[in-house]
C-alpha positions in Angstrom: -32.6 56.2 57.9 -33.4 58.2 61.1 -31.1 61.1 62.3 -29.9 58.9 65.2 -29.1 56.1 62.8 -27.3 58.5 60.4 -25.2 59.9 63.3 -24.5 56.5 64.8 -23.5 55.1 61.3 -21.3 58.1 60.6 -19.6 57.8 64.1 -18.8 54.1 63.2 -17.2 55.1 59.9 -15.2 57.8 61.5 -13.8 55.3 64.1 -13.0 52.9 61.4 -11.2 55.5 59.3 -9.0 56.7 62.2 -6.6 53.9 61.4 -6.9 54.0 57.6 -4.2 55.3 55.3 -3.9 59.2 55.6 -3.4 59.4 51.8 -6.8 57.9 51.2 -8.9 59.0 54.1 -9.7 62.7 55.2 -10.5 61.4 58.7 -7.1 59.5 58.9 -5.3 62.6 57.6 -6.8 64.7 60.3 -6.1 62.1 63.0 -2.5 61.9 61.9 -2.1 65.7 62.4 -3.4 65.4 66.0 -5.9 66.7 68.3 -4.8 70.3 67.9 -5.5 70.3 64.1 -8.8 68.5 64.6 -9.8 71.1 67.2 -8.7 73.9 64.9 -10.8 72.5 62.1 -13.8 72.2 64.4 -13.4 75.9 65.5 -13.2 76.9 61.8 -16.4 75.1 61.1 -18.1 76.6 64.1 -17.2 80.1 62.7 -18.5 79.2 59.3 -21.7 77.9 60.9 -22.2 81.2 62.8 -21.6 83.2 59.7 -24.2 81.2 57.7 -26.7 81.7 60.5 -26.2 85.4 60.7 -26.5 85.6 56.9 -29.9 83.9 57.1 -29.0 81.4 54.5 -30.8 78.2 55.5 -29.1 76.0 52.9 -25.7 77.2 53.8 -26.5 77.0 57.4 -27.6 73.4 57.0 -24.4 72.6 55.1 -22.1 74.3 57.6 -23.9 72.6 60.6 -23.3 69.2 58.9 -19.6 70.1 58.6 -19.6 71.2 62.2 -21.3 68.0 63.5 -18.9 65.8 61.3 -15.8 67.4 62.8 -17.2 67.3 66.3 -17.5 63.5 65.8 -14.0 63.3 64.6 -12.7 65.2 67.7 -14.7 63.0 70.0 -13.5 59.8 68.3 -9.9 61.0 68.5 -10.5 61.7 72.3 -11.9 58.2 72.9 -15.4 59.6 73.4 -18.7 58.8 71.7 -22.1 60.1 71.0 -23.3 57.8 73.9 -21.0 59.8 76.1 -22.6 63.1 75.0 -26.0 61.6 75.3 -25.3 60.4 78.8 -24.1 63.9 79.8 -27.3 65.5 78.2 -29.4 62.9 80.1 -27.7 63.9 83.3 -28.6 67.5 82.7 -32.2 66.9 81.8 -34.6 68.7 84.1 -31.8 71.0 85.5 -32.0 74.6 84.8 -29.4 75.8 82.4 -28.3 78.5 84.9 -28.1 76.0 87.8 -26.1 73.6 85.5 -23.7 76.2 84.5 -23.3 77.3 88.2 -22.4 73.8 89.3 -19.6 73.7 86.8 -18.1 77.0 87.9 -18.5 76.6 91.7 
């Protein structure tokens, strides 16, 4: 399975589990606690990813990056967004200098 297929399949599973029983699904449990809890968990995973990167441990970085992407997908699903929304935004930015894109958001 390709990376895109894996992420798309994972996104579908996450969307399905949003309405599952919180006692039997981690995603449903997070969803039941609300966006604030999901965002908090995403932040924790981001910090753990940075720590692994700074430690230079490729295996740990890979593992933490997977956790980070998973929790980002949960947050996106909870917000009614998808990978396609993120892809569309990245496509919009393609060919635009990162500095110019950032300036357009702060102006």
